[in-house]
C-alpha positions in Angstrom: -10.4 -26.0 11.2 -7.7 -24.4 8.6 -5.3 -22.1 9.4 -5.0 -18.3 9.2 -1.2 -17.5 8.4 1.2 -14.5 7.9 0.2 -13.0 4.4 3.0 -11.5 2.1 2.1 -7.9 1.4 4.5 -7.8 -0.9 7.2 -8.6 -2.9 9.9 -7.3 -1.2 8.2 -8.7 2.5 9.6 -11.4 4.2 8.7 -11.1 7.7 6.5 -9.2 9.5 5.5 -8.1 13.7 2.0 -9.3 14.8 1.4 -6.3 17.4 -2.4 -5.9 17.5 -5.4 -8.9 17.7 -8.6 -7.0 17.1 -10.7 -10.3 17.4 -11.0 -13.0 20.0 -10.7 -16.8 20.2 -15.0 -17.6 20.1 -15.7 -14.8 18.3 -17.5 -15.3 14.3 -15.7 -14.2 11.9 -16.3 -13.3 8.4 -14.5 -12.7 4.7 -13.3 -9.6 5.0 -13.5 -9.2 8.5 -10.1 -7.1 10.1 -8.8 -9.2 12.3 -5.6 -8.6 13.1 -2.5 -5.9 13.1 1.1 -6.5 11.3 4.1 -4.2 11.5 6.2 -4.8 8.4 8.8 -1.8 6.8 5.7 0.0 5.9 4.1 0.5 8.8 1.0 -1.0 10.1 -0.8 -3.2 7.9 -4.3 -4.2 8.6 -4.7 -7.9 7.9 -8.1 -9.2 6.6 -9.9 -13.3 6.8 -10.8 -14.4 3.8 -13.0 -17.4 5.1 -15.9 -17.4 7.0 -16.1 -19.3 10.9 -15.0 -18.9 14.5 -11.3 -17.7 15.2 -10.3 -20.7 17.1 -6.6 -19.9 18.8 -3.6 -17.8 18.8 -0.7 -19.5 17.7 1.9 -16.8 18.0 1.7 -13.8 20.8 1.9 -10.3 20.4 5.1 -8.7 19.8 6.3 -12.2 17.7 8.3 -11.3 14.5 7.4 -14.1 12.2 8.3 -15.2 8.4 5.8 -14.8 5.3 3.2 -17.8 5.1 3.6 -18.9 9.3 0.2 -19.8 11.0 -1.1 -16.8 13.5 -4.3 -18.3 14.6 -6.7 -21.6 13.3 -10.3 -20.6 12.1 -12.6 -23.2 13.0 -15.3 -23.7 10.2 -18.9 -23.1 11.0 -20.7 -26.2 13.1 -16.8 -27.4 13.2 -15.9 -29.1 16.3 -13.0 -27.5 17.9 -10.0 -29.9 18.7 -8.8 -26.8 20.4 -8.7 -25.1 24.0 -8.6 -21.4 22.5 -5.7 -19.8 24.0 -6.3 -15.5 24.4 -3.7 -13.5 24.8 -4.5 -9.8 25.4 -5.8 -7.7 22.8 -4.3 -4.1 23.7 -1.5 -3.0 21.4 2.1 -4.0 22.7 5.4 -3.2 20.8 8.8 -4.7 21.6 11.0 -3.2 22.7 14.7 -3.6 21.1 17.3 -6.1 23.0 20.5 -8.2 22.6 19.1 -11.9 22.9 16.7 -12.6 19.7 13.2 -13.7 20.6 11.9 -16.6 20.6 8.4 -18.0 19.2 6.6 -19.9 21.9 5.6 -23.2 21.6 1.6 -23.8 20.8 -0.5 -27.2 21.4 -1.6 -26.5 17.8 -1.5 -29.5 15.3 0.6 -27.8 13.0 4.2 -26.7 14.1 5.0 -23.1 14.3 8.3 -21.9 12.7 11.2 -20.1 15.1 10.5 -16.9 15.1 12.6 -14.3 13.0 15.4 -12.8 15.1 13.4 -9.8 16.8 13.3 -8.1 19.9 10.9 -9.5 22.9 8.0 -8.2 24.2 8.3 -6.3 28.1 5.4 -5.7 29.9 2.5 -4.3 28.3 3.8 -1.1 27.3 1.5 0.6 24.7 2.2 2.7 21.6 0.3 4.5 19.0 1.3 4.1 16.0 3.3 7.5 14.5 5.3 7.2 18.0 6.7 3.5 17.0 7.5 4.5 13.9 9.0 7.7 14.6 11.2 5.0 17.2 12.2 3.0 15.0 13.5 5.1 12.5 15.5 7.1 15.3 16.9 3.9 17.0 15.2 4.7 20.3 14.6 1.1 23.0 11.1 1.9 24.5 11.9 0.7 27.0 13.4 4.0 28.2 10.6 5.8 27.4 8.0 7.0 30.4 4.3 6.7 28.8 2.3 10.0 29.2 -0.7 9.9 32.1 -3.2 7.4 29.9 -0.6 4.9 30.2 0.1 5.5 26.1 3.7 6.4 24.7 2.7 9.5 22.3 5.3 11.4 19.7 5.0 13.5 22.3 7.4 11.4 24.9 10.2 10.9 22.7 12.8 12.8 22.8 14.0 14.8 19.4 17.1 14.6 19.4 19.4 17.9 18.7 20.7 19.1 15.5 24.1 19.1 16.5 23.6 15.3 17.8 22.2 14.8 14.1 25.3 16.5 13.0 27.0 14.2 14.4 25.9 10.7 14.3 25.0 9.0 10.8 21.8 8.6 10.0 20.8 4.9 9.4 18.5 3.8 6.9 14.6 3.3 8.0 12.5 0.6 7.5 10.6 2.3 4.6 13.7 3.9 2.9 15.3 -0.1 3.2 11.9 -1.7 2.0 11.8 0.7 -1.2 15.6 0.3 -2.1 14.9 -3.2 -2.3 12.1 -3.6 -4.4 13.2 -0.7 -7.0 16.9 -2.1 -6.5 15.5 -5.3 -7.8 12.7 -3.5 -10.5 15.7 -2.3 -12.2 17.9 -5.5 -11.8 15.3 -7.6 -13.3 13.0 -5.5 -15.5 14.1 -4.4 -19.0 12.3 -0.9 -18.9 11.5 1.3 -21.2 10.0 4.7 -21.3 7.6 6.4 -23.8 5.3 10.2 -23.2 3.1 12.2 -24.6 1.2 15.1 -23.9 -2.4 15.3 -23.3 -5.2 18.1 -23.7 -6.5 18.0 -20.8 -9.3 21.7 -21.6 -12.4 19.6 -21.5 -11.8 17.4 -18.4 -10.9 19.9 -16.4 -14.1 22.2 -17.3 -16.2 18.8 -16.6 -14.9 18.4 -13.4 -15.3 22.3 -12.9 -19.1 21.8 -13.6 -19.5 18.8 -12.3 -18.2 20.2 -8.8 -20.0 23.8 -8.8 -22.4 22.9 -6.6 -20.9 20.3 -4.5 -19.3 20.8 -1.2 -15.5 20.1 -0.8 -15.8 16.8 0.7 -18.1 15.7 -2.5 -15.8 17.4 -5.2 -14.4 15.8 -7.9 -10.6 15.6 -8.7 -9.0 14.7 -12.1 -7.4 12.2 -10.1 -9.8 9.8 -10.5 -10.6 10.8 -13.9 -6.8 9.4 -14.2 -7.3 6.2 -12.4 -10.3 6.0 -14.7 -9.0 6.4 -18.2 -6.3 3.9 -17.5 -8.3 1.2 -16.7 -10.2 1.9 -19.5 -7.3 1.9 -21.7 -6.2 -1.5 -20.0 -9.4 -3.2 -21.3 -8.3 -2.7 -25.2 -4.2 -3.0 -23.4 -4.1 -6.0 -21.8 -1.0 -6.6 -21.7 0.2 -3.7 -19.0 -2.2 -5.4 -16.5 -0.4 -8.2 -14.3 2.0 -10.3 -12.9 4.7 -11.0 -14.3 5.9 -14.4 -11.7 8.7 -16.9 -13.1 9.1 -16.5 -17.0 5.0 -15.9 -16.9 3.2 -12.9 -17.8 0.0 -13.2 -15.9 -2.6 -11.2 -17.2 -5.7 -9.8 -14.7 -8.8 -9.4 -16.0 -9.5 -6.8 -13.1 -8.0 -3.6 -12.8 -6.7 -3.1 -9.5 -4.7 0.0 -10.3 -2.1 0.9 -6.9 -2.3 4.8 -6.2 1.5 6.2 -5.3 1.1 8.2 -2.1 3.8 9.7 -0.1 3.2 9.6 3.7 3.8 11.6 6.2 6.7 10.4 8.1 8.2 9.8 5.2 8.5 7.3 2.4 5.9 6.0 -0.9 3.8 3.2 -0.9 1.5 2.3 -3.3 -1.6 0.3 -2.6 -4.9 -0.1 -5.1 -7.8 0.7 -5.1 -9.8 -2.5 -6.5 -11.7 -2.7 -9.8 -11.1 0.5 -11.0 -13.0 -0.3 -14.4 -16.2 -0.8 -12.8 -17.1 2.0 -10.7 -18.6 5.3 -11.2 -16.3 8.7 -10.5 -17.7 9.4 -7.7 -17.7 6.2 -5.9 -14.1 5.4 -7.2 -13.1 9.1 -5.9 -14.2 8.4 -2.5 -12.2 5.4 -2.8 -9.8 7.4 -3.6 -10.1 9.6 -0.9 -10.8 6.8 1.9 -7.4 5.1 0.2 -5.1 8.7 0.3 -6.2 8.9 4.1 -5.8 6.2 6.1 -2.0 5.8 3.8 -1.3 9.2 5.3 -2.0 7.9 8.9 0.0 5.1 8.3 -3.2 2.7 8.3 -4.0 0.4 5.4 -5.3 -3.1 4.6 -2.8 -6.3 3.6 -4.6 -6.8 -0.2 -4.4 -3.4 -1.1 -0.8 -4.1 -0.5 -0.3 -7.2 -2.3 -2.7 -7.4 -5.8 -2.1 -4.4 -7.9 -2.3 -5.1 -11.3 -0.6 -2.1 -12.8 0.9 1.6 -11.2 -0.3 5.4 -11.7 2.0 7.9 -9.7 1.9 11.9 -10.0 3.7 14.8 -9.0 1.7 17.8 -10.2 0.7 18.9 -7.3 4.8 19.5 -6.7 5.3 21.0 -10.1 6.7 18.6 -12.0 6.1 18.4 -15.5 6.8 14.7 -16.4 8.3 11.6 -14.3 9.5 7.8 -15.1 8.2 5.6 -12.5 10.1 2.3 -12.0 8.3 -0.6 -11.6 7.1 -2.2 -8.4 7.8 -6.1 -9.8 5.6 -8.1 -10.0 3.8 -5.4 -11.9 4.9 -5.0 -15.3 3.7 -1.3 -15.7 3.7 2.1 -14.1 1.4 5.2 -15.5 2.7 8.9 -14.2 1.3 11.8 -14.6 2.8 15.3 -14.5 1.6 18.9 -13.5 -1.8 20.2 -15.4 0.6 23.6 -17.6 -1.1 26.4 -20.0 0.4 25.9 -23.6 -0.3 26.8 -26.7 -2.3 24.3 -28.5 -3.5 23.8 -31.4 -7.4 23.2 -31.5 -9.1 22.5 -34.5 -6.8 24.1 -37.5 -6.9 27.3 -34.5 -3.9 27.8 -32.0 -5.7 28.5 -28.8 -4.8 28.5 -24.8 -5.3 25.4 -23.7 -4.4 23.0 -20.0 -2.3 19.9 -21.3 -1.0 16.9 -19.0 2.7 15.1 -20.1 1.8 10.6 -19.3 4.7 8.7 -19.0 5.1 5.0 -19.1 7.4 2.6 -17.8 7.1 -0.7 -19.0 8.6 -4.3 -19.1 9.7 -5.2 -22.4 9.5 -8.8 -21.7 5.7 -8.0 -22.2 5.1 -5.3 -23.9 7.0 -3.4 -26.8 6.8 0.8 -27.7 4.5 -0.1 -30.7 1.1 -1.4 -28.2 2.7 0.7 -25.3 2.2 4.4 -27.6 -1.4 3.0 -28.3 -2.4 2.6 -24.9 -1.4 6.2 -23.8 -2.8 7.7 -26.9 -5.5 5.5 -25.7 -5.7 7.4 -22.2 -5.7 9.9 -23.6 -8.2 10.0 -26.0 -10.6 9.1 -22.9 -9.9 11.9 -21.0 -11.1 14.0 -23.6 -14.3 12.4 -23.9 -14.6 12.6 -19.7 -18.8 12.2 -19.6 -17.8 8.8 -20.9 -15.8 7.8 -17.8 
């Protein structure tokens, strides 16, 4: 018998609220199955299980906010006797409401004591709410107990009263949970990590022509984007400059053989998050593009998976579609580097001894001086550029 714990979904996460069970006691689970949804400052996170077995019993009630590492359920190995009587909790999504009194963890008949829940709102009744409405209510400080659900019994965005412009002007707007999380992580990064920065402008004319030719006979949903080439070029360059790929923890750099690239993505409700695409170095361009589309779509819908947030080994960010020529990112700890891509710009460029109009992009790097230095970092940026000039090899 093993325990399924509240995972850590980033260096800045201390706790999460269990809002939905996707498996019931007695159901068989396999490694990689999504069995629960946890609400954090970053949004609703789908939590995966990392072993095969049977979900034996719930240990935490829906709506309870608990620290990272708290046992949420027990997993029984296949063929193992179950010493516990399963406790089934309603698996519908329940959103806690705000109250003055702190919530208390419910005692369980479990061989391992469950830590007391972090101070937070208790669950009242069986209110159901869409993820988008939950985030909006949290950001606006709206008590869900004051809202009436729609005809289907679910509170949606339409059920939230929108404050008037005058109300917004009169009342100071506190930071949302997402902005608070970003502020904490980036403050820690700038405080603890000795950043240094480099920039390199790359001729991507060949890469652009490669993408145009590849997409010529493809449907829109199957087309390749330059962003996929950027990710692949970074992954290829990391194979030669591995000091940019990994985590710096407790004074020691832990390099990663796999390349899990975090993709900085804007969330429509506000904020930024960088979930990862796994094993980019091993993916063909078309598979990488499918993964990129899926990731961006889920993030913008406010739904992503636990390991996508916890194991990125480097981050790539781009504001090219916003007209930014270049950007210098802030490293997401415990990572040690972040690569930025600016806007594609047509420039006069010397090509084969002649001045021509060429498509270019400026690639930037912010890196951790505890792990690498400018000499190797410059070679790393040059390697990214060379890979982009031979897209057929990516």
